[in-house]
C-alpha positions as CSV (number, residue, x, y, z in Angstrom):
1,M,-44.0,-9.7,-41.0
2,A,-46.0,-6.8,-40.3
3,K,-44.6,-2.9,-40.5
4,R,-45.9,0.5,-38.8
5,E,-44.1,3.3,-38.2
6,L,-43.0,4.2,-34.8
7,Q,-45.5,6.0,-32.8
8,S,-43.7,9.3,-30.4
9,R,-45.9,8.7,-27.4
10,Y,-43.4,10.2,-24.9
11,G,-41.1,12.2,-26.8
12,S,-41.3,15.8,-28.0
13,K,-41.1,15.3,-31.3
14,K,-44.7,14.8,-32.7
15,S,-43.4,12.3,-35.7
16,F,-40.5,10.4,-36.4
17,G,-41.3,11.5,-40.2
18,K,-41.2,8.0,-41.1
19,K,-37.5,6.9,-40.0
20,A,-38.5,4.4,-37.5
21,W,-40.8,1.7,-37.9
22,V,-41.8,-1.5,-35.9
23,I,-41.3,-5.0,-37.6
24,D,-43.4,-8.0,-36.0
25,E,-42.0,-10.6,-37.3
26,N,-43.1,-14.0,-36.1
27,G,-44.2,-12.5,-33.1
28,E,-40.5,-10.8,-32.6
29,L,-41.1,-7.0,-32.7
30,K,-38.1,-5.3,-33.9
31,L,-37.3,-1.6,-34.0
32,Q,-35.3,-0.5,-37.8
33,S,-34.1,2.8,-37.4
34,Y,-33.6,4.5,-40.8
35,N,-32.9,0.9,-42.4
36,T,-30.8,-0.1,-39.5
37,H,-32.3,-3.2,-37.2
38,V,-31.1,-1.5,-33.9
39,A,-33.9,-2.8,-30.9
40,G,-36.5,-5.4,-30.5
41,F,-38.1,-7.3,-27.9
42,K,-37.4,-11.3,-28.8
43,N,-39.3,-13.7,-26.3
44,G,-39.8,-10.3,-24.2
45,Q,-37.1,-9.3,-23.7
46,P,-35.7,-6.2,-25.2
47,Y,-32.2,-6.3,-26.8
48,V,-30.2,-3.4,-28.5
49,K,-27.8,-4.2,-31.2
50,G,-25.2,-1.1,-29.5
51,L,-24.8,3.4,-29.8
52,F,-26.2,5.0,-32.8
53,S,-26.7,8.7,-33.7
54,Q,-29.0,10.7,-31.6
55,T,-32.2,10.6,-33.3
56,T,-31.4,6.7,-33.4
57,T,-31.1,6.7,-29.9
58,R,-34.0,9.1,-29.3
59,H,-36.1,5.6,-31.8
60,I,-34.5,3.2,-29.3
61,K,-35.7,5.1,-26.3
62,E,-39.2,5.5,-27.8
63,F,-39.6,1.9,-28.9
64,L,-38.3,0.7,-25.4
65,K,-40.1,2.9,-23.5
66,Q,-43.7,1.9,-25.4
67,G,-42.5,-1.9,-24.5
68,G,-42.9,-1.0,-21.0
69,V,-39.0,-0.7,-20.4
70,K,-36.8,2.1,-18.7
71,A,-35.1,4.2,-21.3
72,E,-34.7,7.3,-19.8
73,T,-30.8,8.1,-20.3
74,T,-28.3,6.6,-22.5
75,A,-26.9,4.5,-19.4
76,D,-29.8,3.0,-19.5
77,I,-30.1,1.6,-23.2
78,K,-26.0,0.8,-22.3
79,K,-26.9,-1.4,-19.6
80,L,-29.3,-3.2,-21.8
81,I,-26.4,-3.6,-24.4
82,K,-23.8,-5.1,-21.2
83,E,-27.2,-7.8,-20.2
84,M,-27.3,-8.9,-24.1
85,R,-23.2,-10.1,-23.8
């Protein structure tokens, strides 16, 4: 298992202050915001576990964009949540 801090590339923040981490666990990328697993990529497919705080939503958007997924709005994230069901 490898863990690295999520870097801000698309947002206006310079960093997330060690509050968002990307975990590579046997090829599955997982996003941990604060201490909660909130999103990831499994078999190359994105998933989001739900809607969270504004800050965690910012982490999710950044993580998904870095993975090549359209995630400009909360509606984009809601669509991914629905696709999981």
